[in-house]
PLY file of the C-alpha trace (Angstrom):
ply
format ascii 1.0
element vertex 223
property float x
property float y
property float z
element edge 222
property int vertex1
property int vertex2
end_header
89.63 63.44 80.78
86.55 65.22 79.45
87.46 68.89 79.85
89.98 71.23 78.21
93.24 72.32 79.78
93.40 75.89 81.14
96.84 76.62 79.73
98.87 78.07 76.87
100.33 75.78 74.22
102.84 76.94 71.60
105.53 75.84 69.14
103.83 72.52 68.44
105.42 70.31 65.80
104.15 67.08 64.27
106.64 64.97 62.33
109.11 67.87 62.47
106.61 70.23 60.84
105.52 73.23 62.90
101.78 73.81 63.09
100.50 77.24 62.08
98.55 78.33 65.14
97.69 81.72 63.64
95.37 80.32 60.93
93.61 77.19 62.22
91.02 75.34 60.15
88.57 75.75 63.05
88.66 77.21 66.54
86.42 76.94 69.61
86.82 78.70 72.99
90.51 79.37 72.47
91.93 82.74 73.39
95.27 84.48 72.97
98.07 83.75 75.38
99.27 86.78 77.31
102.82 87.68 78.21
101.66 88.60 81.71
98.70 86.69 83.12
96.75 87.19 86.34
94.33 84.88 88.11
90.86 85.56 86.79
88.49 84.98 83.91
88.46 87.23 80.85
85.12 88.44 79.43
85.55 89.92 75.95
82.33 91.99 76.04
80.34 89.79 73.67
78.80 87.10 75.83
78.27 85.57 79.26
78.85 82.58 81.53
75.86 80.48 82.64
76.10 78.58 85.92
73.75 76.18 87.78
71.74 74.75 84.89
69.01 73.44 87.21
68.41 76.93 88.61
69.69 78.87 91.63
67.31 79.61 94.47
68.12 82.92 96.16
65.16 82.87 98.58
65.54 84.99 101.75
69.31 85.37 102.09
72.35 85.49 99.85
75.77 87.11 100.07
77.66 87.63 96.81
81.34 88.50 96.68
83.52 88.97 93.63
86.39 91.02 92.27
86.21 92.82 88.95
88.54 94.76 86.69
87.38 96.81 83.73
88.00 99.98 81.74
84.39 100.16 80.51
81.68 102.13 82.38
78.77 99.80 81.48
78.32 96.06 81.89
76.25 93.29 83.46
77.97 91.57 86.37
75.41 88.99 87.53
71.73 88.18 87.27
69.46 85.51 88.73
65.80 85.73 87.78
62.55 83.84 87.76
59.72 83.59 85.26
57.77 85.99 87.50
59.19 89.22 88.95
61.44 87.76 91.66
65.10 88.36 90.85
68.44 89.84 91.85
70.89 91.70 89.64
74.32 93.35 89.76
75.48 95.74 87.05
77.76 98.66 86.26
75.90 101.61 84.73
77.71 104.88 83.94
80.53 103.88 86.28
78.18 103.20 89.22
77.51 99.75 90.70
73.82 98.85 91.10
72.45 95.97 93.17
68.77 95.28 92.42
66.49 92.95 94.38
62.84 92.09 93.81
61.25 89.81 96.42
57.97 89.92 94.52
56.55 93.23 95.75
58.77 95.59 93.74
62.36 96.26 92.76
64.66 98.06 95.19
68.18 99.20 94.36
71.35 99.95 96.29
73.62 102.27 94.28
77.33 102.79 94.85
78.40 106.03 93.19
82.16 106.63 93.16
83.62 110.15 93.20
84.67 109.97 89.56
82.87 108.21 86.70
85.97 106.15 85.92
87.03 105.44 89.52
85.80 101.83 89.34
86.61 101.45 85.64
90.32 102.19 85.91
91.59 98.73 84.93
92.43 97.89 88.56
90.89 95.18 90.74
87.91 96.20 92.90
86.17 94.13 95.59
82.39 93.89 95.60
80.06 92.42 98.22
76.29 92.41 97.72
74.11 91.16 100.56
70.42 90.36 100.67
69.03 89.47 104.08
65.26 89.07 103.88
64.03 92.58 102.87
67.34 94.33 103.61
69.98 94.85 100.94
73.46 96.33 101.07
76.43 96.83 98.78
80.08 97.15 99.80
82.60 98.30 97.20
86.26 98.41 98.28
85.11 98.60 101.89
82.53 101.39 101.33
79.04 100.44 102.51
75.79 101.50 100.82
72.39 100.53 102.22
68.91 101.36 101.01
65.49 101.40 102.63
62.96 98.83 101.49
59.29 99.80 101.90
58.21 96.20 101.17
59.21 94.72 104.54
56.64 91.91 104.42
58.15 90.53 101.20
61.38 88.72 102.08
62.04 85.89 99.60
63.32 86.12 96.01
61.93 82.90 94.59
64.31 82.48 91.67
64.68 79.25 89.74
66.77 80.22 86.70
70.54 79.83 86.15
73.07 82.38 87.36
74.16 84.50 84.40
77.50 86.26 84.82
78.87 89.03 82.59
75.75 89.15 80.42
72.85 86.94 79.36
71.28 85.54 76.17
68.92 87.78 74.18
65.99 85.38 74.71
66.42 85.25 78.50
64.42 87.55 80.76
66.21 89.31 83.63
63.84 91.18 85.92
66.54 92.90 87.99
68.89 94.18 85.29
68.42 97.41 83.36
71.32 96.86 80.96
71.88 94.30 78.22
75.54 95.28 77.73
77.93 92.39 78.33
80.81 92.93 80.73
84.26 93.57 79.24
87.13 92.87 81.60
88.10 90.29 84.19
86.27 88.68 87.11
87.60 86.43 89.85
86.68 84.87 93.21
82.90 84.71 92.64
81.43 83.29 95.85
77.74 82.97 96.77
77.10 82.28 100.45
73.86 81.11 102.04
74.03 80.73 105.81
77.29 78.91 106.56
77.54 77.42 103.07
79.89 79.27 100.71
80.20 78.19 97.08
83.12 79.33 94.92
82.15 79.21 91.24
84.72 78.01 88.70
83.89 79.51 85.30
85.50 76.58 83.50
82.62 74.46 84.85
79.91 76.73 83.42
77.35 74.89 81.27
77.40 77.69 78.69
80.31 80.04 77.94
80.26 82.65 75.18
83.09 85.14 74.82
84.45 84.06 78.21
87.93 82.62 78.77
88.44 80.94 82.16
91.81 81.08 83.91
93.32 83.62 81.52
93.16 87.25 82.54
95.61 89.48 80.67
97.98 91.30 83.04
97.07 94.60 81.40
94.19 95.59 79.15
95.17 94.85 75.58
0 1
1 2
2 3
3 4
4 5
5 6
6 7
7 8
8 9
9 10
10 11
11 12
12 13
13 14
14 15
15 16
16 17
17 18
18 19
19 20
20 21
21 22
22 23
23 24
24 25
25 26
26 27
27 28
28 29
29 30
30 31
31 32
32 33
33 34
34 35
35 36
36 37
37 38
38 39
39 40
40 41
41 42
42 43
43 44
44 45
45 46
46 47
47 48
48 49
49 50
50 51
51 52
52 53
53 54
54 55
55 56
56 57
57 58
58 59
59 60
60 61
61 62
62 63
63 64
64 65
65 66
66 67
67 68
68 69
69 70
70 71
71 72
72 73
73 74
74 75
75 76
76 77
77 78
78 79
79 80
80 81
81 82
82 83
83 84
84 85
85 86
86 87
87 88
88 89
89 90
90 91
91 92
92 93
93 94
94 95
95 96
96 97
97 98
98 99
99 100
100 101
101 102
102 103
103 104
104 105
105 106
106 107
107 108
108 109
109 110
110 111
111 112
112 113
113 114
114 115
115 116
116 117
117 118
118 119
119 120
120 121
121 122
122 123
123 124
124 125
125 126
126 127
127 128
128 129
129 130
130 131
131 132
132 133
133 134
134 135
135 136
136 137
137 138
138 139
139 140
140 141
141 142
142 143
143 144
144 145
145 146
146 147
147 148
148 149
149 150
150 151
151 152
152 153
153 154
154 155
155 156
156 157
157 158
158 159
159 160
160 161
161 162
162 163
163 164
164 165
165 166
166 167
167 168
168 169
169 170
170 171
171 172
172 173
173 174
174 175
175 176
176 177
177 178
178 179
179 180
180 181
181 182
182 183
183 184
184 185
185 186
186 187
187 188
188 189
189 190
190 191
191 192
192 193
193 194
194 195
195 196
196 197
197 198
198 199
199 200
200 201
201 202
202 203
203 204
204 205
205 206
206 207
207 208
208 209
209 210
210 211
211 212
212 213
213 214
214 215
215 216
216 217
217 218
218 219
219 220
220 221
221 222
């Protein structure tokens, strides 16, 4: 076995002596255990998860679905970029959800603006679907559809080749379709990227880089 267990461990004794779990000599990627736990991955607002080390190719079509829960009105949800301008990005800015796409000719944005600034940042689960089909983009939040016109109809492919960054990204990494650098604070679950008939569910415990992210442990209530 080469990976850690997604679980809580307590009251451990060795030779009848109880270990002091509150003050370990060293600690790495270990979080608190919660009295009530939900399915999901907890992002503590300081880092990110990096997926697909060899680079994810968005190209002409991609459909992204995920669920998020937060009480904060700013935060990066997801970004895939290239060394050039091609990129896609999802973020929460001032309580709105923004889906940016640049197929090479210029950035276009679909914006979902809820009635109240905190409507999406109420600590409850919300469903998000972001779809890019050639030059068309749309965003569906909790069943509400937002579409935007794209003047660059000849430009249809986002030629990305960088990893998928979720919940934030490293300071030295360029993201051409994100306006915020603020890491997400809250929980995410059920991240699926679909291309054609092929749907891929991403398990955060298999990310090649995790910072401030705790897979399989979402506190039942914000703590």
